[in-house]
C-alpha positions in Angstrom: 0.0 0.0 0.0 1.3 3.5 -0.8 0.7 7.0 0.5 -0.1 9.9 -1.7 3.7 10.5 -2.0 4.2 6.9 -3.4 5.9 5.8 -0.2 4.8 2.5 1.3 2.4 2.7 4.3 3.2 0.4 7.2 0.5 -0.2 9.7 3.0 -1.4 12.3 6.6 -0.8 13.1 9.3 -3.5 13.5 12.0 -3.1 16.0 14.6 -5.9 16.5 12.4 -8.3 14.5 9.4 -7.8 16.7 6.2 -5.9 15.8 5.7 -2.8 17.9 2.3 -1.2 18.6 1.3 1.9 16.7 1.3 5.2 18.5 -2.1 6.7 19.5 -1.4 9.7 17.2 -0.8 7.4 14.2 -3.9 5.4 14.9 -6.0 8.6 15.1 -4.5 9.9 11.9 -5.1 6.5 10.2 -8.7 6.4 11.4 -9.4 9.9 10.2 -8.1 9.1 6.7 -10.0 5.8 6.6 -13.2 7.7 7.5 -12.7 10.5 4.9 -11.0 8.8 2.0 -13.1 6.1 0.3 -10.3 4.9 -2.0 -7.9 4.7 0.9 -10.5 2.9 3.1 -11.0 0.3 0.4 -7.3 -0.1 -0.1 -6.9 -0.8 3.7 -9.5 -3.5 3.5 -7.9 -5.0 0.4 -4.5 -5.0 2.0 -5.9 -6.7 5.1 -7.4 -9.5 3.1 -4.3 -9.8 0.9 -2.1 -10.2 3.9 -4.4 -12.9 5.2 -4.4 -14.8 1.9 -0.6 -14.5 1.8 -0.3 -16.1 5.2 0.6 -12.9 7.1 -2.0 -13.4 9.9 -0.5 -11.0 12.4 -0.3 -8.1 9.8 -3.8 -8.9 8.6 -5.2 -8.7 12.1 -3.6 -5.3 12.7 -4.9 -3.9 9.5 -8.4 -5.3 9.8 -8.7 -4.2 13.5 -7.8 -0.7 12.5 -10.3 -0.8 9.6 -13.1 -2.1 11.8 -12.4 0.5 14.5 -12.4 3.3 12.0 -15.6 2.2 10.2 -18.3 -0.1 11.5 -17.0 -0.7 15.0 -16.9 -4.0 16.8 -20.4 -3.6 18.3 -22.1 -3.3 14.9 -19.8 -6.0 13.4 -20.9 -8.3 16.2 -24.6 -7.6 15.5 -24.1 -8.1 11.8 -22.1 -11.4 12.0 -23.6 -12.9 15.1 -20.1 -13.2 16.7 -20.0 -11.7 20.2 -18.2 -8.3 20.4 -15.6 -9.6 22.9 -14.9 -12.6 20.7 -14.3 -10.3 17.7 -12.0 -8.0 19.7 -10.1 -11.1 20.9 -9.7 -12.6 17.5 -8.2 -9.4 16.1 -5.9 -8.9 19.1 -2.2 -9.8 19.0 -2.8 -13.1 20.7 -6.0 -13.9 18.9 -6.3 -17.0 16.9 -9.4 -16.5 14.7 -11.2 -19.5 13.1 -11.5 -19.4 9.3 -15.3 -19.5 9.6 -15.3 -16.3 11.7 -12.8 -14.5 9.5 -14.8 -15.3 6.4 -18.0 -14.0 8.0 -16.3 -10.8 8.9 -14.7 -10.3 5.5 -18.0 -11.0 3.7 -19.7 -8.4 5.9 -17.0 -5.8 5.5 -17.1 -6.2 1.7 -20.9 -5.7 1.7 -20.6 -2.7 4.0 -18.0 -1.2 1.7 -19.9 -2.0 -1.4 -17.1 -4.0 -3.0 -16.2 -7.6 -3.8 -12.6 -8.6 -3.5 -11.2 -11.3 -5.7 -8.2 -13.5 -5.4 -6.0 -13.6 -8.5 -2.6 -15.3 -9.0 0.4 -13.0 -8.8 3.3 -13.4 -11.1 6.4 -15.0 -9.5 9.1 -12.5 -8.7 
């Protein structure tokens, strides 16, 4: 994912090989941009799903958690999916281990909410 300047956007920081939490200011800035920039919001959702499909579960959980917090919120997501609010928050936490069934329910709802349908296509080998 890239910013308006063409620079990659990282939704986490790495220090000594470990993922470090985002600062509150960055999370607020990210949430504001997600709420006001439709193309950026859709790109965040796409990136979260792409990370998941690529096997980057930790990165995917961070991205999708930030997306949910900035858009529908966990309470509305719980109501829409039938998954308890606390369970959703836990599955997207650093220690969460979401079941595929629940992840697919969430992604399906987020796509409908966003008015898009994401597709998986093969990438060319590097």
